[in-house]
N, C-alpha and C positions, 0 to 999 in steps of 0.2 A: 163260797165266791169261788166265780168265775180268775182264772191263772192265764188266761189268756193279757198276748202284748197289748189289746186294745183296753183291756179293765185294766191294766196298770199303765196305760199312759192317762186313762183319765183321773183313776188317783189319781196320779201328778199335777195335774191337772187341775181339781178339782181346789186343791192345798193353793190358795193365791194368797198376795198378799194385805187384802184383802180381810179374807181368815186368820191374818197374822195379827190386824187392828182388833176383829174379834174379841183373841183367842189370849189378845195382851195383858190379863189381872191374874191368867196362869202360868202362862208361860210365853211369849213369840217363839220357840222356838220345836221347831223340829225335829226330833230324836230326843236321847236319853240324855240331859247336860247332865249328868249325879253322878260322882264320882262313890262305889263302894267304900275304896280306901283315901278323901279326899284330903290332900294335906291345904288346899286353900278356899272358901269357899265364896263362891262371889251369889247374891241375890239384888235385885231391883235395881244394876247399876243403873245406875244415870252420870251423863257428861256435857252438862257446856260450856263453849266456850265464849263468854259476854255470853249474848242473846240467845246465839245457833246452841243448837243441841247434838254432841255427837257420836251421842250411844245413846242406847236407848229399853230399857228393860232388860239388862241383860242380866242372863244364870249363866252359870257354868266356875262346875266344877276342876278346881286342880290335883291328879291322883298321886299318891303317890308312886311311886318310880316307875314312873311314863313320862309319853314326852308329848305336849299338846299341839297341835301346828297348826295359827288360826291364819287364813287363809281369804280371800276376796278382795278386788280392786283397791285400787288406789283413793285414800279420805273414804272407808268405809268402815271405819274406826276400829281395827286392829291394834293398829301402833295406842291408840291411847286409853284403848282398855287393857293392854298391857303394862302402859305407864301406872295405871289406877292400883296394879300389882302391888306396888312398892309406895308407892307415894311421892314419886316422881311429875305430878301432874301439879301438881304443890307447889313446885317451883315458876308452873306458866300465871301469870298475874291473870285474871277473870276467870280464870277454870272451876268450877263446880263439881264437886263429884257426892251424889246419894248414893245410899240404897246400904247393901249390908255385904263390906267383907272381908270374912276373917281370915287369920291363920290358924291352924292350929285348937280353936275356938276361942282364938282374940281378938277384935276387934279391931283391926288395923287403923281404924279413924275414928278412934277411941279422941280424944282432945290432950290426956292423961300421956297419949302414949310419944315416946321422944323415937323420932324416925331416924334419929343415927344405926341404932339395933337392928331396928329395922332393914334399912337397908343393909343392911350384914346377912340378916336371915333370908331376906329376896331379893338376891347378887344380880344385876344389868350387865348384860352383856349387848354392845350399839354395834350400829352400822355400820357406823366407820373406826377400823383400830386406832384408841386411842392412848396410850398409852402415858405413863407419865415421862417426862423430862428427866429422871433417873436413871440411873442402872436396870441392867435385868435381877438382880437381889435384891434393889431398892423398891423395884415395883412390885414386887410379889411380897416385899419383907413389910411394905410401907399398915398394911391392916391391918394386920394385928398385934404391927405394936402396937399405931393408935390405938385400937379395942382392946390390949391389955391380953391380951392370948399366951404370951407366952411368957415364959419366968428369965431366959438369958438366952445369953451369943452361941448355944450348942444345940435349945433347944426351937430355938428361929429359926439356926441353920440346917437342921431335920425337916421342917416345915416350908421351907423351898426348897427344898429337894425336892417331898412328897405332894406338892402343888406343880411344881413344874412336868411329875414324870405323869401324873394325872391326865394334863394338860397333853402329855404326850410330848414333850419339849425338850425336854433335859438331858435326854443325848446330845442335842444340835446345840443345847446352850451352856456346857456344865464348865466346859471349858476356857466360859469369855462371860461367869456370874459380873465383872464390875464393869463393861463395856456398856455406850448405854439401850432401853429397849427398843430407843424407835430408831436404832442402825441395822434393827435385823427387814426380812421380807414383810409383807404386809399378811403372809398365813400364818412367818410364826408373829409378830407384831396380836395379833386374834387369839392366839392359843395361849401370849404370855397373858392378853386382858382376863381368858377364861381363865389360870393360874393366878393370878390376883385376886381373881369373885372366890375361888376355892379358897384360898388362904383363911380365910374368914369364920368357914364351916358353915353358909348357909345351910337351908331348908330347900330353898324354890330358886332357879337358875331361871332369868328371865332374858332372850335370847332376838332382838329386834331386826332380822336378816338380817345377821352375824357375815352372812356369807353376799351378800353382793357387792363388796369391792375385792371381793378375792375371783383368784383363777380358776378352772378348772379342777388342775390338781390339789392346790390348798384347798378347796374347796369340797373336794374327797375328806381328806386332812380331818375335819371339820366335825363332818358328818360321823365321820369313824368315832369321832369323840365323844361325840353327844347321845350316839349309843352304848358306849361304855357309860357314862360319866349316869347313863340310867340307872346303872345299878341301886348307886349312894343317892341323885337326887330327883325333885321334880323339876320337870322343865317344860318352859310354855316359847315356844319360836312363833316370830312370826314371818314371814317368809311369801316371795310373789309369785315362790316357784314350785309348782304342785307337784313337778317333780323329786323335789326337795323334800313338801310335807312328805310323799307319800312314801317315802326312802325313811324318814326317822323317825319319824310318830305314831305311838299308836292310836289317838285321839283325831279327830279333824273336825274343827270348828268354821261355818262357812259364815264372815260376817257379809252385812250390802246395805248400805248407807244407814252406818249406823245401830241395824238389827244383827242379830242375830239369826240368821235363815237355820240354822242345820247343823249340828251334831254327833256324831256318829264315829264308828270306830272308821280309822283309813276306808283300811280297803275297803268299808261299805258308804261311805263318803263317793271314793271315784268310780268303782263296779256299776254300783245302783241308789243312786240319788235317789233318798226322798219325795225335795222339792224342787218346781220349776224351776228355780234362779240361781241352785246351785246345780242341776246341772248347762244351762243356762251356760252356764260359767268354768266350769269344767268341761267344756267341750267346744268352748270359745266362740261360743253366738253372743257373750260380751263380755268386755274386763280387759 
């Protein structure tokens, strides 16, 4: 097979949206959507808002101790898909989800499943920091307390400290735990929300553009934190920053108009994308 640039270009051009439609029965996605060590397995996921289909037959694994970045133009379905992973879409009237989504082999859309413990196992960090109108201490202690994860005050104190340390916030707030969480800076508030998520012992952490409201210094701290958290958690992050995706993730998934177009190792996606739509987005031709 020719290895010339022309041949490579022809191969990319040959993989078109029409090809994706024809291949829908197997997978519309270019690249390997499976993980050798999956925590979450998603197959043929479709999402509708009333009559409008937002996600089309998406297949993707979230692997153990990895960060998966989801990128793509606004309105392409990446946040909708992220919300499927802990059933946040259940709260949206008229939203329907089909397909298979499993956490450690358990169907998370089983009608018998209690979504409250699910959302502890698969925690969410939102775009805008949203600390409770409580003290810093109570922001972190609230989840473990209602889930019955601690037996006494000493255990709860230790869990709060451990969570704040994991979120890189302990040294900054240890002398003012009784002060309102809303009084922290934006970056500190986001790390407080991450500490709150960690405190209930999740297995997977979902992040929906967690740095979009933060300045570059706060963003750098969150990105460092994401890299550290990967040692203990599986993380899926939606981001509009391709530079951020390149810095924090091991695998990247590119969404376009509800389709998962391409998924692969992050270095490969950004240096040698296989699908023309991926290349057009990364090179700035559209998006």
